[in-house]
N, CA, C and O of each residue as an XYZ file, in Angstrom:
480
protein
N      -6.520    -57.090     24.628
C      -5.810    -55.679     24.298
C      -6.737    -54.935     24.551
O      -6.307    -53.782     24.535
N      -7.911    -54.969     24.807
C      -8.266    -54.078     25.496
C      -8.371    -53.583     27.286
O      -8.903    -52.638     27.869
N      -7.477    -54.904     27.767
C      -7.135    -54.586     29.362
C      -5.661    -53.722     29.146
O      -5.288    -52.836     29.915
N      -4.860    -54.208     27.852
C      -3.226    -53.179     28.072
C      -3.568    -51.804     27.671
O      -3.078    -51.679     26.549
N      -4.295    -50.444     28.084
C      -4.764    -49.353     27.537
C      -3.118    -48.811     27.740
O      -2.640    -47.982     26.966
N      -2.670    -49.148     28.394
C      -1.229    -48.468     28.629
C       0.398    -48.822     27.610
O       1.544    -48.378     27.681
N      -0.068    -49.508     27.008
C       0.947    -49.483     25.689
C       0.113    -49.376     24.472
O       0.350    -49.904     23.385
N      -0.890    -48.628     24.788
C      -1.306    -47.622     23.792
C      -0.876    -46.441     23.405
O      -0.654    -45.658     24.328
N      -0.649    -45.982     22.118
C       0.057    -44.735     21.698
C      -0.926    -43.578     22.417
O      -2.050    -44.047     22.597
N      -0.787    -42.071     22.914
C      -0.951    -41.222     23.540
C      -0.799    -40.400     22.827
O       0.253    -40.410     22.188
N      -1.918    -39.149     22.573
C      -1.448    -37.916     21.547
C      -1.754    -37.186     22.320
O      -2.787    -37.368     22.964
N      -0.819    -35.922     22.551
C      -0.467    -35.262     24.051
C      -0.564    -33.691     22.897
O       0.256    -33.316     22.060
N      -2.145    -32.956     23.378
C      -1.732    -31.633     22.424
C      -1.400    -30.337     23.057
O      -1.711    -29.227     22.626
N      -0.465    -30.716     24.556
C       0.388    -29.191     24.971
C       1.052    -28.666     24.189
O       0.847    -27.456     24.093
N       2.013    -29.196     23.375
C       3.458    -29.189     22.557
C       3.085    -28.674     21.452
O       3.785    -27.698     21.179
N       1.928    -28.992     20.337
C       1.609    -27.710     19.410
C       0.636    -26.009     19.784
O       0.441    -24.970     19.154
N       0.371    -26.380     20.726
C      -0.244    -25.505     21.298
C       1.381    -24.317     21.348
O       1.628    -23.351     20.626
N       2.113    -24.847     22.360
C       3.596    -24.139     22.270
C       4.041    -23.036     20.999
O       4.259    -21.825     20.957
N       4.048    -24.455     19.735
C       4.653    -24.093     18.911
C       3.637    -23.144     18.086
O       4.186    -22.711     17.072
N       2.514    -22.773     18.220
C       1.942    -21.834     17.018
C       2.232    -20.682     18.205
O       3.181    -19.952     17.917
N       1.608    -20.401     19.441
C       2.299    -19.126     19.927
C       3.496    -18.119     19.407
O       3.396    -16.898     19.523
N       4.712    -18.813     18.784
C       5.005    -17.388     18.406
C       4.821    -16.981     17.372
O       5.072    -15.819     17.051
N       4.265    -17.979     16.504
C       3.852    -17.664     15.023
C       2.788    -16.654     15.519
O       2.835    -15.473     15.174
N       1.971    -17.071     16.217
C       0.950    -15.920     16.823
C       1.585    -14.568     16.730
O       1.165    -13.773     15.889
N       2.763    -14.184     17.694
C       3.335    -12.839     17.792
C       3.896    -12.523     16.823
O       3.711    -11.524     16.128
N       4.887    -13.646     16.659
C       5.554    -12.578     14.880
C       4.741    -11.871     14.102
O       5.134    -10.913     13.437
N       3.271    -12.384     14.128
C       2.039    -12.139     13.247
C       1.428    -10.277     13.603
O       1.109     -9.312     12.910
N       1.526    -10.571     15.003
C       1.217     -8.714     15.810
C       2.809     -8.347     15.333
O       3.005     -7.141     15.178
N       3.459     -8.849     15.193
C       4.897     -7.366     14.807
C       4.858     -7.489     13.787
O       5.469     -6.532     13.310
N       4.362     -8.349     12.726
C       4.098     -7.774     11.167
C       2.944     -6.145     10.860
O       3.148     -5.045     10.347
N       1.775     -6.811     11.493
C       0.737     -5.403     11.154
C       1.481     -4.840     11.865
O       2.397     -4.678     11.058
N       1.862     -4.353     12.858
C       2.575     -2.943     13.679
C       3.261     -2.073     12.793
O       3.159     -0.846     12.795
N       4.434     -3.218     11.528
C       5.333     -2.284     10.708
C       4.720     -0.559      9.999
O       5.252      0.513      9.711
N       3.746     -0.968      9.982
C       3.372      0.575      9.572
C       2.843      1.399      9.849
O       1.681      1.003      9.748
N       2.813      2.313     10.144
C       1.688      3.009     11.087
C       0.183      3.423     10.088
O       0.004      4.119      9.088
N      -0.597      2.694     10.852
C      -2.257      2.894     10.418
C      -2.577      4.276     10.514
O      -3.740      4.480     10.862
N      -1.983      5.133     10.336
C      -1.908      6.861     10.100
C      -1.364      6.988      9.194
O      -1.475      8.186      8.931
N      -0.656      6.417      8.286
C       0.285      6.782      7.343
C      -0.024      5.982      5.661
O       0.117      6.378      4.504
N      -0.607      4.410      6.426
C      -1.491      3.658      5.450
C      -2.921      4.761      5.221
O      -3.048      5.414      4.186
N      -3.492      4.795      5.873
C      -4.722      5.598      5.663
C      -4.501      7.162      4.801
O      -5.272      7.883      4.167
N      -2.985      7.241      5.168
C      -3.384      8.876      4.552
C      -2.598      8.559      2.833
O      -2.785      9.442      1.996
N      -1.931      7.561      2.499
C      -1.522      7.195      1.468
C      -2.515      6.452      0.570
O      -2.498      6.472     -0.661
N      -3.483      5.718      1.437
C      -5.094      5.282      1.098
C      -5.873      6.659      0.179
O      -6.151      6.746     -1.017
N      -6.057      7.596      1.277
C      -7.050      8.547      0.825
C      -5.836      9.337      0.012
O      -6.529     10.128     -0.629
N      -4.717      9.574     -0.301
C      -3.926     10.560     -1.898
C      -4.308      9.714     -2.825
O      -4.709     10.223     -3.871
N      -4.299      8.273     -2.725
C      -4.791      7.355     -3.888
C      -6.009      7.568     -4.503
O      -6.317      7.759     -5.679
N      -6.603      7.501     -3.541
C      -8.064      8.171     -3.863
C      -8.434      9.312     -4.540
O      -9.225      9.460     -5.472
N      -7.791     10.048     -3.977
C      -7.878     11.748     -4.573
C      -7.527     11.873     -5.598
O      -7.984     12.638     -6.448
N      -6.121     10.693     -5.744
C      -5.222     10.315     -7.522
C      -6.646     10.625     -8.564
O      -6.865     11.519     -9.380
N      -7.463      9.445     -8.108
C      -7.865      8.809     -9.341
C      -9.548      9.903     -9.186
O     -10.212     10.142    -10.194
N      -9.837     10.261     -8.211
C     -10.805     11.409     -8.158
C     -10.714     12.483     -9.185
O     -11.708     12.958     -9.734
N      -9.165     12.948     -9.490
C      -8.630     13.610     -9.875
C      -8.676     13.378    -11.339
O      -9.223     14.122    -12.153
N      -7.959     12.117    -11.630
C      -8.274     11.367    -13.414
C      -9.124     11.672    -13.855
O      -9.137     12.122    -15.001
N     -10.312     11.530    -13.018
C     -11.484     11.246    -13.170
C     -11.784     12.485    -13.959
O     -12.168     12.603    -15.123
N     -11.504     13.420    -12.998
C     -11.887     15.023    -13.713
C     -10.982     15.466    -14.673
O     -11.561     16.198    -15.475
N      -9.995     15.347    -14.879
C      -8.627     16.228    -15.761
C      -9.198     14.837    -16.906
O      -9.485     15.502    -17.901
N      -9.328     14.201    -17.068
C      -9.813     13.115    -18.310
C     -11.388     13.319    -18.603
O     -11.990     13.407    -19.674
N     -11.858     13.366    -17.206
C     -13.415     13.765    -17.887
C     -14.487     12.281    -18.615
O     -15.383     12.428    -19.447
N     -14.205     11.432    -18.224
C     -14.446      9.978    -19.080
C     -14.531      9.234    -17.330
O     -14.357      9.590    -16.165
N     -14.915      8.006    -18.119
C     -15.106      7.027    -16.549
C     -13.404      5.899    -17.100
O     -12.726      5.599    -18.083
N     -13.506      5.699    -15.704
C     -12.450      4.968    -15.679
C     -12.271      3.704    -16.393
O     -11.167      3.169    -16.298
N     -13.061      3.217    -17.000
C     -12.193      2.645    -17.818
C     -11.731      2.890    -19.084
O     -11.067      2.149    -19.809
N     -12.314      4.457    -19.369
C     -11.607      5.353    -20.930
C     -10.297      6.138    -20.301
O      -9.654      6.808    -21.110
N      -9.808      6.114    -18.817
C      -8.251      6.690    -18.686
C      -7.561      6.064    -19.062
O      -7.497      4.859    -18.820
N      -6.769      6.747    -19.831
C      -5.385      5.980    -20.894
C      -4.510      5.586    -19.594
O      -4.349      6.175    -18.524
N      -4.001      4.355    -20.099
C      -2.338      4.097    -19.380
C      -1.773      4.576    -18.269
O      -0.618      4.206    -18.480
N      -1.745      4.988    -17.501
C      -1.734      5.787    -16.116
C      -1.243      5.267    -14.873
O      -2.094      4.867    -14.078
N       0.019      5.192    -14.538
C       0.286      4.678    -12.893
C       1.254      5.622    -12.698
O       2.325      5.809    -13.275
N       0.608      6.297    -11.622
C       1.159      7.796    -10.878
C       2.038      6.685     -9.490
O       1.322      6.330     -8.554
N       2.781      6.465     -9.494
C       3.539      5.716     -8.768
C       3.814      6.920     -7.472
O       3.931      8.100     -7.803
N       3.900      6.534     -6.045
C       3.905      7.823     -4.738
C       4.928      7.335     -4.487
O       5.504      8.328     -4.044
N       5.885      6.264     -4.397
C       7.085      5.986     -3.622
C       8.047      6.469     -4.550
O       9.175      6.779     -4.165
N       7.503      6.613     -6.414
C       8.762      6.799     -6.843
C       8.876      7.958     -7.031
O       9.938      8.393     -7.475
N       7.830      8.778     -6.751
C       7.666     10.247     -6.654
C       8.723     10.600     -5.121
O       9.586     11.476     -5.186
N       8.550      9.991     -4.139
C       9.342     10.495     -3.016
C      11.123     10.699     -3.605
O      11.884     11.649     -3.425
N      11.334      9.469     -4.303
C      12.689      9.183     -4.811
C      12.909     10.675     -5.026
O      13.773     11.153     -4.291
N      12.317     11.511     -5.869
C      12.817     12.656     -6.572
C      12.829     13.965     -5.787
O      12.129     14.370     -4.859
N      13.698     14.417     -6.362
C      13.494     16.037     -5.844
C      12.111     16.462     -5.603
O      11.227     15.611     -5.702
N      11.788     17.776     -5.273
C      10.635     18.337     -5.687
C      10.281     18.578     -7.531
O       9.251     18.308     -8.148
N      11.471     19.129     -7.983
C      11.090     19.528     -9.393
C      11.494     18.613    -10.146
O      11.780     18.943    -11.297
N      11.631     17.323     -9.784
C      11.854     15.871    -10.379
C      10.928     15.145    -10.593
O      10.661     14.311    -11.459
N      10.083     15.828     -9.057
C       8.471     15.177     -9.091
C       7.271     15.614     -9.940
O       6.331     14.956    -10.387
N       7.641     17.185    -10.049
C       6.923     18.577    -11.142
C       7.098     17.856    -11.948
O       6.204     17.027    -12.122
N       8.414     17.794    -12.914
C       8.242     17.171    -14.215
C       8.135     15.823    -14.409
O       8.053     15.413    -15.567
N       8.122     15.061    -13.499
C       7.716     13.337    -13.544
C       5.834     13.778    -13.959
O       5.244     13.721    -15.038
N       5.540     14.033    -13.125
C       4.139     14.134    -13.578
C       3.284     15.090    -14.490
O       2.088     15.170    -14.772
N       4.429     15.779    -14.826
C       3.736     16.722    -16.385
C       4.475     15.929    -17.832
O       4.302     16.171    -19.026
N       5.335     14.921    -17.153
C       5.923     13.702    -18.516
C       3.977     12.399    -18.516
O       3.421     11.779    -19.422
N       3.686     12.564    -17.203
C       3.062     11.344    -16.623
C       1.433     12.140    -17.590
O       0.569     11.545    -18.234
N       1.520     13.023    -17.419
C      -0.003     13.806    -18.080
C      -0.030     14.768    -19.031
O      -0.685     15.805    -19.131
N       1.055     14.089    -19.936
C       1.186     14.966    -21.205
C      -0.203     15.198    -22.158
O      -0.554     16.140    -22.868
N      -0.807     13.927    -21.842
C      -1.681     13.989    -22.879
C      -3.264     14.270    -22.564
O      -4.179     13.765    -23.214
N      -3.399     14.994    -21.664
C      -4.414     15.560    -20.526
C      -4.755     16.912    -21.685
O      -4.044     17.690    -22.322
N      -5.300     16.829    -21.633
C      -5.579     18.347    -22.440
C      -6.251     19.551    -21.744
O      -6.440     20.707    -22.122
N      -6.575     18.837    -20.497
C      -7.113     20.136    -19.461
C      -5.433     20.938    -18.680
O      -4.295     20.645    -19.047
N      -5.666     21.581    -17.980
C      -4.863     22.394    -17.893
C      -4.617     21.379    -15.839
O      -5.509     20.930    -15.119
N      -3.269     21.400    -15.624
C      -2.708     19.963    -14.775
C      -2.634     20.460    -13.666
O      -3.127     19.838    -12.725
N      -1.833     22.050    -13.389
C      -0.801     22.907    -13.176
C      -2.019     22.096    -11.421
O      -1.681     21.151    -10.708
N      -2.985     22.722    -11.329
C      -3.835     22.409    -10.101
C      -3.455     21.773     -9.199
O      -2.910     21.920     -8.105
N      -4.147     20.389    -10.365
C      -3.483     18.353     -9.552
C      -2.250     18.213     -9.347
O      -2.057     17.377     -8.464
N      -1.042     18.782     -9.884
C       0.096     18.633     -9.496
C       0.177     19.270     -8.729
O       0.305     18.520     -7.761
N       0.217     20.861     -8.169
C       0.091     21.021     -7.154
C      -0.563     20.292     -5.907
O      -0.008     19.949     -4.863
N      -1.705     20.166     -6.235
C      -2.641     19.463     -5.025
C      -1.683     17.891     -4.471
O      -1.461     17.287     -3.422
N      -1.434     17.807     -5.566
C      -0.941     16.308     -5.106
C       0.585     16.157     -4.229
O       0.902     15.336     -3.368
N       1.298     17.200     -4.778
C       2.901     17.390     -4.560
C       2.536     17.664     -3.157
O       3.159     17.011     -2.320
N       1.554     18.590     -2.689
C       0.987     19.206     -1.258
C       0.824     18.149     -0.370
O       1.230     18.126      0.792
N      -0.065     16.870     -1.228
C      -0.647     15.667     -0.161
C       0.268     14.783      0.191
O       0.101     14.139      1.226
N       1.247     14.617     -0.498
C       2.674     13.824     -0.735
C       3.923     14.555      0.428
O       4.819     13.776      0.752
N       3.964     15.553      0.846
C       4.885     16.067      1.510
C       4.297     15.425      2.365
O       3.096     15.168      2.447
N       5.729     14.956      3.494
C       6.191     14.163      4.763
C       5.377     12.768      4.545
O       4.942     12.313      5.603
N       5.088     12.005      3.393
C       5.148     11.213      3.579
C       6.368     10.069      3.124
O       7.208     10.239      2.241
N       6.211      8.939      3.942
C       7.556      8.398      3.770
C       7.260      6.717      3.051
O       6.353      5.886      3.008
N       8.435      6.864      2.643
C       8.556      5.436      1.321
C       8.242      4.844      1.603
O       8.466      4.866      2.813
N       7.239      3.345      1.136
C       6.692      2.444      1.983
C       8.415      1.386      1.006
O       9.282      1.668      0.178
N       7.880     -0.178      2.090
C       9.247     -1.217      0.968
C       8.254     -1.938     -0.277
O       7.056     -2.135     -0.482
N       9.268     -2.133     -0.798
C       8.109     -3.481     -1.806
C       7.435     -3.857     -1.595
O       6.478     -3.867     -2.369
N       7.379     -4.569     -0.185
C       6.511     -5.899     -0.400
C       5.249     -5.463     -0.299
O       4.299     -6.127     -0.713
N       5.125     -4.234      0.298
C       3.641     -3.918      0.767
C       2.578     -3.402     -0.616
O       1.457     -3.617     -1.078
N       3.861     -2.554     -0.876
C       3.581     -1.384     -2.191
C       2.602     -2.559     -3.304
O       1.502     -2.151     -3.675
N       3.066     -3.947     -3.768
C       2.432     -4.983     -4.555
C       1.759     -5.370     -3.920
O       1.032     -6.296     -4.281
């Protein structure tokens, strides 16, 4: 049996490499879908919101009331709708909120809404 090597099965690795290559290229396209500057700007805004909420409610993160400010939701509204929605969300806050609202509205100008898949 050892003298008949030509009848044994052979494993070819070249075909597998070609099949993986398009998946790698496809992955590259996914990472370019969102502009890095837009993502960084959005992250900066979210961090700013978090810091401002700590100041507004004057407490630790665990003590902040259940509050979610959805940037994409705000971007779907008119300017006045954005202001009204923020006032509704912050109605439990006893401190003046206008400076925070004005600052947030200024920061989100020019942002684009992101698709649901990245948001979650």
